[in-house]
C-alpha positions in Angstrom: 80.7 47.1 -60.6 81.9 48.4 -64.0 84.9 46.5 -64.2 83.2 43.2 -65.0 82.7 44.9 -67.9 85.9 43.9 -69.1 86.4 40.1 -70.4 89.4 39.6 -68.4 87.7 40.6 -64.8 84.4 38.7 -66.3 86.3 35.5 -66.5 87.6 35.6 -62.9 84.2 36.3 -61.4 82.8 33.1 -63.8 85.6 31.1 -62.9 85.3 31.9 -58.8 82.0 31.4 -59.6 82.5 27.9 -60.5 84.5 26.9 -57.9 81.8 28.0 -55.4 79.3 26.0 -57.5 81.5 23.1 -57.3 82.5 22.9 -53.9 79.0 23.6 -52.8 78.0 20.3 -54.6 80.4 17.8 -52.5 78.0 17.1 -50.1 74.8 16.1 -52.5 77.4 14.2 -54.9 78.6 12.2 -52.0 75.3 10.8 -51.1 74.7 9.9 -54.5 77.8 7.6 -54.6 77.6 6.2 -51.3 74.3 6.5 -49.0 73.1 3.8 -50.5 75.6 1.1 -49.0 75.9 2.8 -45.6 71.8 2.9 -44.9 72.5 0.0 -41.9 74.8 2.4 -40.2 71.9 4.8 -39.9 68.8 2.5 -39.3 67.3 3.7 -42.6 65.7 1.1 -45.3 66.0 1.4 -48.8 62.7 2.9 -49.2 63.8 6.3 -47.5 66.8 6.3 -49.2 64.8 7.0 -52.2 62.9 9.7 -50.6 65.7 10.9 -49.4 67.7 11.4 -52.6 64.5 12.9 -54.1 63.6 15.4 -51.7 66.0 18.3 -52.7 64.0 17.7 -56.3 60.4 17.7 -55.0 61.1 20.9 -52.9 62.9 22.8 -56.2 59.9 22.2 -58.3 57.7 24.8 -57.1 60.6 27.2 -55.6 62.9 27.7 -58.7 60.0 29.6 -60.7 59.6 32.0 -57.3 63.3 32.2 -57.0 63.7 33.3 -60.7 61.5 36.1 -60.6 62.8 37.3 -57.3 66.9 37.1 -59.3 65.2 38.9 -62.3 65.0 42.5 -60.2 67.1 41.9 -57.8 71.2 41.8 -56.1 72.1 38.3 -57.1 75.2 38.5 -54.6 72.7 37.5 -51.1 70.6 34.9 -52.6 73.9 33.1 -53.7 75.4 33.6 -50.1 72.4 32.6 -48.6 72.6 29.4 -50.7 75.8 28.4 -49.8 75.1 29.4 -46.5 72.4 26.7 -46.4 74.3 24.1 -48.2 77.0 24.5 -45.2 73.7 23.6 -43.0 72.5 20.9 -44.5 75.4 19.5 -44.9 76.3 19.1 -41.2 73.0 17.9 -40.9 74.0 15.4 -42.4 76.6 14.1 -39.6 74.2 15.1 -36.6 71.1 13.3 -38.0 70.2 10.1 -35.7 67.4 9.1 -38.0 66.0 9.6 -41.4 63.6 12.7 -40.3 66.1 14.9 -39.4 68.3 13.6 -42.5 65.1 14.4 -44.6 65.1 18.5 -43.1 68.7 18.1 -44.3 68.2 17.0 -48.0 65.0 19.6 -47.8 67.5 22.9 -46.9 69.8 21.5 -49.7 67.1 21.6 -52.3 66.5 25.4 -51.5 69.8 25.9 -51.4 70.9 24.6 -54.6 67.7 26.6 -56.0 69.4 29.8 -54.7 72.7 29.0 -55.9 72.1 27.5 -59.3 69.6 30.5 -60.5 71.8 32.8 -58.7 74.9 32.0 -60.3 73.3 32.2 -64.1 71.5 35.3 -63.5 75.1 36.5 -62.6 76.9 34.9 -65.6 73.8 36.6 -67.6 74.9 40.0 -65.9 78.5 40.0 -66.9 78.5 38.5 -70.2 77.5 39.7 -73.5 76.0 38.5 -76.7 79.7 37.3 -77.9 80.7 35.2 -75.3 77.2 34.5 -73.2 77.5 30.7 -74.4 81.5 30.5 -73.2 80.2 32.0 -69.8 77.6 29.2 -69.5 79.7 26.2 -70.6 82.4 27.2 -68.6 80.3 27.4 -65.4 78.9 24.0 -66.7 82.2 22.5 -66.9 82.9 23.0 -63.0 80.1 20.8 -62.6 81.3 18.3 -64.7 84.4 18.3 -62.9 82.4 18.5 -59.5 80.5 15.5 -60.8 83.4 13.5 -61.5 85.5 14.1 -58.6 83.6 14.2 -55.2 81.8 10.7 -55.8 85.1 9.2 -56.3 86.3 11.1 -53.3 83.3 10.7 -51.2 82.9 7.2 -52.0 86.8 6.5 -50.8 86.3 8.7 -48.0 83.9 7.0 -46.8 85.4 3.3 -47.4 88.3 4.3 -45.7 87.6 7.0 -42.7 84.0 6.6 -42.6 80.5 7.8 -43.7 80.8 10.9 -41.3 84.4 12.0 -41.7 83.6 11.9 -45.6 80.7 14.3 -44.7 82.7 16.4 -42.7 85.2 16.9 -45.8 81.9 18.0 -47.9 81.6 20.8 -45.3 85.1 21.7 -45.5 84.8 22.2 -49.2 81.1 24.2 -48.6 82.8 26.3 -46.3 85.6 27.2 -48.7 82.9 28.1 -51.5 80.8 29.9 -49.3 84.4 32.1 -48.4 85.3 32.9 -51.3 82.0 34.1 -52.4 81.7 36.4 -49.9 85.4 38.1 -49.8 86.0 37.7 -53.4 82.8 37.7 -55.5 81.4 40.9 -56.2 77.7 42.0 -57.0 77.3 41.7 -60.6 73.5 43.4 -60.8 73.5 47.1 -61.8 70.3 48.7 -61.6 69.5 47.1 -58.2 66.9 49.4 -56.2 68.2 50.0 -52.4 67.4 47.0 -50.7 68.4 48.3 -47.1 65.4 50.7 -47.1 61.9 48.3 -45.9 59.4 50.7 -47.6 61.4 49.3 -50.9 60.6 45.6 -50.3 56.6 46.4 -49.8 56.1 48.2 -52.7 58.6 46.1 -55.1 57.2 42.6 -54.1 53.4 43.7 -55.1 54.0 46.4 -57.8 56.5 44.0 -59.9 56.9 40.3 -58.6 53.3 39.1 -58.5 52.1 40.9 -61.5 55.1 39.2 -63.7 54.2 35.7 -62.1 51.0 36.0 -63.1 51.8 37.3 -66.7 54.2 34.5 -67.2 51.5 31.7 -66.1 49.4 33.1 -68.6 51.8 32.8 -71.3 53.1 29.4 -70.6 49.8 28.1 -72.7 51.5 29.6 -75.7 54.7 26.7 -75.2 51.8 24.0 -75.5 53.0 22.5 -79.2 53.8 19.0 -80.1 57.1 20.4 -80.4 57.7 21.5 -77.1 56.1 18.0 -75.4 58.6 16.0 -77.2 61.5 17.7 -76.1 60.3 18.1 -72.8 59.9 14.4 -72.5 62.8 14.0 -73.8 64.5 16.0 -71.0 62.4 14.1 -68.5 63.6 10.8 -69.7 67.4 11.8 -69.8 67.3 13.1 -66.4 64.9 10.3 -64.9 67.0 7.0 -66.6 70.1 8.7 -67.3 70.9 10.8 -64.4 68.4 10.3 -61.6 68.6 6.6 -61.4 72.4 5.7 -62.7 73.0 8.5 -60.1 71.3 6.9 -57.3 71.3 3.0 -57.8 75.0 2.2 -59.4 76.4 1.6 -56.2 74.1 -0.6 -54.9 74.1 -2.1 -58.1 77.7 -2.8 -57.9 77.3 -4.4 -54.6 74.4 -7.0 -55.5 75.1 -7.7 -58.9 79.4 -7.4 -59.5 82.2 -9.3 -58.4 84.2 -7.1 -57.1 86.1 -9.1 -54.2 89.7 -8.4 -55.7 92.3 -6.5 -54.1 94.4 -3.8 -56.1 97.9 -4.1 -55.2 96.8 -5.3 -51.3 94.2 -2.7 -51.3 90.7 -4.1 -51.3 88.0 -1.9 -53.5 84.7 -1.9 -51.6 81.6 -1.0 -53.4 81.1 3.2 -52.2 84.6 3.5 -53.7 83.9 1.6 -56.9 80.7 3.7 -57.6 82.4 6.5 -57.1 84.9 6.0 -59.8 81.8 4.8 -62.3 80.2 7.9 -61.7 83.5 10.0 -62.4 84.2 7.8 -65.7 80.9 8.8 -66.5 81.2 12.3 -65.8 84.4 12.9 -67.5 82.9 11.0 -70.7 79.4 13.0 -70.9 81.5 16.5 -70.1 83.4 15.6 -73.6 80.9 14.3 -75.6 78.4 16.8 -75.0 80.2 19.6 -76.6 81.1 17.4 -79.5 77.8 16.6 -79.9 76.7 20.4 -80.2 79.5 20.8 -83.1 78.4 18.2 -84.9 74.7 18.9 -84.6 75.4 22.3 -85.8 77.4 21.6 -88.5 75.2 19.1 -90.4 71.9 20.6 -89.3 70.2 17.6 -87.9 69.5 17.7 -83.9 66.7 15.3 -84.1 68.6 12.8 -85.9 72.0 12.8 -83.5 69.4 12.7 -80.6 67.9 9.4 -82.0 71.8 7.9 -82.5 72.6 9.1 -79.0 69.0 7.6 -77.5 70.1 4.4 -79.5 73.0 4.3 -77.7 71.0 4.6 -74.2 68.7 2.0 -75.1 72.1 -0.3 -75.3 73.8 1.0 -72.7 70.8 0.1 -70.0 70.2 -3.2 -71.8 73.9 -4.6 -71.2 74.2 -2.7 -67.7 71.0 -4.8 -66.8 72.6 -8.0 -68.3 75.7 -7.8 -66.3 77.1 -10.6 -68.4 80.9 -9.6 -68.0 82.4 -6.8 -66.4 83.5 -5.8 -69.9 80.0 -5.6 -70.9 79.2 -3.6 -67.7 81.8 -1.0 -68.6 80.8 -0.8 -71.7 76.9 -0.2 -70.8 78.1 2.2 -68.7 79.9 4.6 -71.5 77.0 3.8 -73.7 74.7 5.5 -71.1 77.2 8.2 -70.5 77.3 9.1 -74.3 73.5 9.1 -74.3 73.5 11.7 -71.5 76.1 14.0 -72.9 74.1 14.0 -76.1 71.1 14.2 -75.0 71.5 17.1 -72.7 73.8 19.4 -75.2 71.4 19.1 -77.7 68.0 20.1 -76.2 68.5 23.5 -74.9 69.4 24.1 -78.8 66.4 22.4 -80.0 63.9 24.5 -77.4 64.9 27.7 -78.5 65.1 27.0 -82.6 61.5 25.6 -81.9 60.5 29.0 -80.4 62.2 31.7 -81.4 59.9 34.8 -80.2 60.1 33.1 -76.7 62.3 34.2 -73.9 65.1 31.9 -73.3 64.7 32.1 -69.2 61.4 31.1 -69.6 62.7 27.9 -72.4 65.0 26.9 -69.9 63.0 27.6 -67.0 60.9 24.7 -68.9 63.6 22.6 -69.2 64.8 22.9 -65.8 61.3 21.6 -64.6 61.2 18.9 -66.4 64.7 17.7 -65.9 64.0 18.1 -61.6 60.8 16.1 -62.0 63.2 13.1 -63.9 65.7 13.4 -61.1 63.6 13.7 -58.1 60.9 10.7 -59.2 63.9 8.0 -60.3 65.4 7.3 -56.7 61.9 7.4 -55.1 60.5 5.0 -57.7 63.2 2.8 -57.6 63.9 2.4 -54.1 60.1 1.4 -53.5 60.4 -0.9 -56.3 63.4 -2.7 -54.9 60.7 -4.2 -52.4 59.6 -6.4 -55.1 61.9 -6.2 -58.3 65.8 -6.2 -58.8 67.6 -3.3 -59.8 68.5 -5.9 -63.1 64.6 -5.4 -63.5 64.6 -1.8 -62.9 67.5 -1.0 -65.5 66.0 -3.1 -67.7 62.5 -0.9 -67.6 64.8 1.9 -67.8 65.7 0.6 -71.3 62.2 0.0 -72.4 61.4 4.0 -71.3 64.1 5.1 -73.0 63.3 3.3 -76.3 60.3 5.3 -75.9 62.0 8.3 -76.6 62.4 7.5 -80.2 58.6 7.9 -80.5 58.8 11.1 -79.1 61.9 12.2 -81.3 60.2 11.3 -84.5 57.1 13.3 -83.2 58.8 16.3 -82.7 60.7 15.5 -86.2 57.7 15.5 -87.9 56.9 18.6 -90.6 60.8 19.5 -89.3 63.2 18.0 -91.5 65.7 20.4 -90.6 65.8 22.5 -87.8 66.5 26.1 -88.0 69.7 27.9 -88.8 70.9 28.7 -85.0 72.0 31.9 -86.9 68.8 32.8 -87.2 67.9 32.4 -83.2 67.9 35.1 -80.5 70.8 35.9 -79.5 70.6 39.4 -77.7 68.1 40.5 -75.0 68.6 37.0 -72.8 66.5 37.1 -69.6 66.2 34.4 -67.3 
């Protein structure tokens, strides 16, 4: 639709897309906040919780490149609506699931749903933005993600503690349904060169002639990304999503319940672990969203991304140590703040680093590489943490997290060797970006 080329209409479409994405995340973010302390009501053991919270990421690892190939040459809106619809179904299964097996099915469906939603959303943004406002469009969508990350764990924790776990999930179904309705009623198709999809012959010719050859070519070209700098950046991406995101998000509520004294009430209202965990996750998200653009701006001005990355890494190590120590509530909160700053700094700078290190590579391939390593980190963190809880305390696990983060300093040094200053962002590719 040509009207989307107008900046104002494109902005409205991006904001609408942001609300759809944020609403779809309600159930997933609620589970991260409250499931660890509601295992007994469902008969789950802690190892099952780790698998449940990791399943959606494991599904996405092989699915992401396939969805990306499909969406690079087909209409976007049906894929987005399919993802939003699967999100409603997955949230409904959480409510109805009598045991961990059916709950796991819901998580697998959510993994498929989020792959469709996430990649379709970014394809739509690339369709309706130009080189002059593409970063703004991507950042605007990311801001809705951070707002969801701040709001829904808090809301889910509060509703679970006051009205019950299933009621909280029912509210999440409502939000997911609202996102689906918004997209189906108000969001237009953005892909301008889509072939006719109502003709079966189109699909018979389209898949073998375009999708499969591109998949093979893309796989062969991946070898070009194997170098010291890309390995370092990929490891740092894995680290921030495994420790800074996955471990923290999936265990902080359980950590509070086991290691913090929250028995005091506030104006007669008893504060429970799920609500406190939601509040901590909300605080962390707000801090990360605030520091990310600031860190990016400073790194642009100082031309020393590796140095700022190292500074953020040190903050992360200190944060995990202070959280693990639980010496006082003040130190615990300070640790949460430092860990949030680490995540915001790292996630903001790594995409710029990998683009500047590979100026001739398509942005889609580079971001696909980062996304894959991020998903690996998010997938294995809950799985490892909840299985290790059979032998180790959460304090010990967070200490191991601090040690892992400290290893990031070695990879920062490895990546920065021979690259004393990063390339000028003005020299990096700004046009012809594709997923």
